[in-house]
C-alpha positions in Angstrom: -67.3 -42.3 17.2 -63.7 -42.0 16.0 -64.3 -44.4 13.1 -67.2 -42.4 11.9 -65.1 -39.2 11.9 -62.3 -40.9 10.1 -64.7 -42.3 7.5 -66.3 -38.9 7.0 -62.9 -37.2 6.5 -61.9 -39.9 4.0 -65.2 -39.5 2.1 -64.8 -35.7 2.1 -61.2 -35.9 0.8 -62.2 -38.3 -2.0 -65.1 -36.0 -3.0 -62.6 -33.0 -3.0 -60.2 -34.9 -5.3 -63.1 -36.0 -7.5 -64.2 -32.3 -7.9 -60.6 -31.3 -8.7 -60.3 -34.0 -11.3 -63.6 -33.0 -12.9 -62.5 -29.3 -13.0 -59.3 -30.4 -14.7 -61.2 -32.3 -17.4 -63.6 -29.3 -17.9 -60.6 -27.0 -18.2 -58.9 -29.3 -20.7 -62.0 -29.5 -22.8 -62.5 -25.7 -22.7 -58.9 -25.1 -23.8 -59.2 -27.7 -26.6 -62.5 -26.1 -27.8 -61.0 -22.5 -27.7 -57.9 -23.5 -29.7 -60.1 -25.3 -32.3 -62.4 -22.4 -32.7 -59.5 -20.0 -32.9 -57.7 -22.1 -35.5 -60.9 -22.2 -37.5 -60.9 -18.4 -37.6 -64.1 -18.0 -35.6 -62.4 -16.0 -32.8 -61.9 -12.2 -33.3 -58.7 -10.6 -32.2 -58.6 -6.8 -32.4 -55.1 -5.5 -32.3 -53.1 -2.4 -33.2 -50.9 -3.5 -36.1 -49.0 -2.2 -39.1 -50.5 -2.7 -42.6 -49.3 -1.6 -46.0 -52.1 0.3 -47.8 -52.0 2.4 -50.9 -54.2 5.5 -50.9 -56.5 4.1 -53.6 -57.6 1.1 -51.4 -61.3 2.1 -51.0 -63.7 1.2 -48.2 -65.1 -2.3 -48.7 -62.3 -3.5 -51.0 -60.5 -6.7 -50.1 -56.9 -7.7 -50.9 -54.7 -10.7 -50.4 -52.0 -10.0 -47.8 -49.1 -11.8 -46.1 -47.5 -11.7 -42.7 -44.3 -13.3 -41.4 -44.4 -14.7 -37.9 -41.7 -13.4 -35.6 -38.7 -15.5 -34.9 -37.6 -15.9 -31.2 -35.0 -13.1 -31.2 -37.2 -10.5 -32.9 -40.2 -11.5 -30.8 -38.2 -11.1 -27.6 -37.0 -7.6 -28.7 -40.6 -6.5 -29.4 -41.9 -8.2 -26.2 -44.2 -10.5 -28.2 -44.5 -14.3 -28.2 -42.4 -16.3 -30.6 -44.4 -16.8 -33.8 -46.5 -13.6 -33.4 -48.0 -13.4 -36.8 -49.8 -10.0 -36.8 -47.1 -7.4 -36.1 -47.0 -6.4 -39.8 -49.4 -7.2 -42.7 -48.0 -6.7 -46.2 -50.8 -6.1 -48.7 -49.4 -3.9 -51.4 -46.6 -1.5 -52.1 -48.2 1.3 -50.2 -46.9 3.0 -47.0 -47.2 1.5 -43.6 -50.1 2.5 -41.4 -50.5 1.6 -37.7 -54.2 1.0 -37.2 -56.7 -1.2 -35.4 -57.2 -4.5 -37.3 -59.7 -7.2 -36.5 -58.1 -10.6 -37.1 -60.0 -13.9 -37.7 -57.4 -16.6 -37.3 -54.5 -17.5 -35.0 -52.3 -14.6 -33.9 -49.4 -16.9 -32.9 -48.1 -19.3 -35.5 -44.5 -20.3 -34.6 -44.7 -23.4 -36.9 -45.1 -21.4 -40.1 -42.8 -19.1 -42.1 -45.7 -17.1 -43.6 -49.4 -16.6 -43.2 -51.9 -15.4 -45.8 -54.8 -13.1 -45.0 -57.8 -11.7 -46.9 -58.0 -8.1 -45.6 -60.9 -5.7 -46.2 -60.7 -2.0 -45.6 -63.4 -0.6 -43.3 -64.1 3.1 -42.7 -61.5 3.5 -40.0 -59.9 0.1 -39.6 -59.3 -3.3 -41.4 -60.6 -6.8 -41.0 -58.2 -9.7 -42.0 -59.2 -13.3 -42.2 -56.6 -16.0 -42.3 -56.8 -18.0 -45.6 -53.6 -20.0 -45.7 -50.2 -20.7 -44.2 -46.9 -22.2 -45.2 -46.3 -25.9 -44.6 -45.4 -26.3 -40.9 -41.7 -25.8 -40.1 -40.3 -29.2 -39.0 -37.6 -29.2 -36.3 -35.3 -32.1 -35.6 -31.6 -33.0 -34.9 -29.1 -34.5 -37.3 -28.5 -38.1 -36.3 -24.7 -38.0 -36.9 -23.8 -34.6 -35.4 -26.7 -33.8 -33.1 -27.0 -30.3 -34.6 -30.5 -28.8 -34.9 -32.1 -28.9 -38.4 -35.2 -27.4 -40.0 -37.4 -28.2 -43.0 -39.7 -25.6 -44.6 -41.2 -28.0 -47.1 -42.7 -30.8 -45.1 -39.5 -32.7 -44.7 -38.4 -32.9 -48.3 -35.2 -30.9 -47.7 -33.4 -29.9 -44.5 -31.0 -27.2 -43.5 -28.9 -26.4 -40.4 -30.9 -24.4 -37.9 -27.8 -22.9 -36.2 -26.5 -20.9 -39.2 
C-alpha cells in the first residue's frame, strides 16, 4: 500500500511540474507576441502627454513630429521608465499643450535617441503613430580603459558615455 501512495505522489508532483512548465511556455509566448504587436504599432496607448501645436492645426490634419526618449536621470526625476518616449511630442513651433494622446507604437525606447511620429489632430485629442526611430544606441566598453562608450550611428563612431 505504501508503494502505491509513493508512486501516486511522485506522479502528482511530476504532473504539477509539467503544468508549471507549460504555463511558463505559454507566458513566454504571450510576452513575445505582445512585444511584437506593440513594436509593429498595433497596440494603442492612451496617455496624457505634452504636444506642441499651433492654433492653425485643424481637425483631421496630420503632421510629422519627433520625441526624445528620456535618459535615466530625467526619467527618474519624472518617475517614468528610462527611455520613456512620449513625455513630449514636438510637432511645430506652437505652444505646448497637455492633452490625451493615443499612441500607436512603443512608449519606451531606451535604445533610441529620437522617435518620429505622424500625429493627427482629433476634435479633443491627438493620435500619433510611430513612423521611424534613430539607429539603436550601441553601448560597450573601451578595451584599453574599460570606460563605457556609446555609438549613435550604428558603430561607425564612438564617444565616452561618462562625460
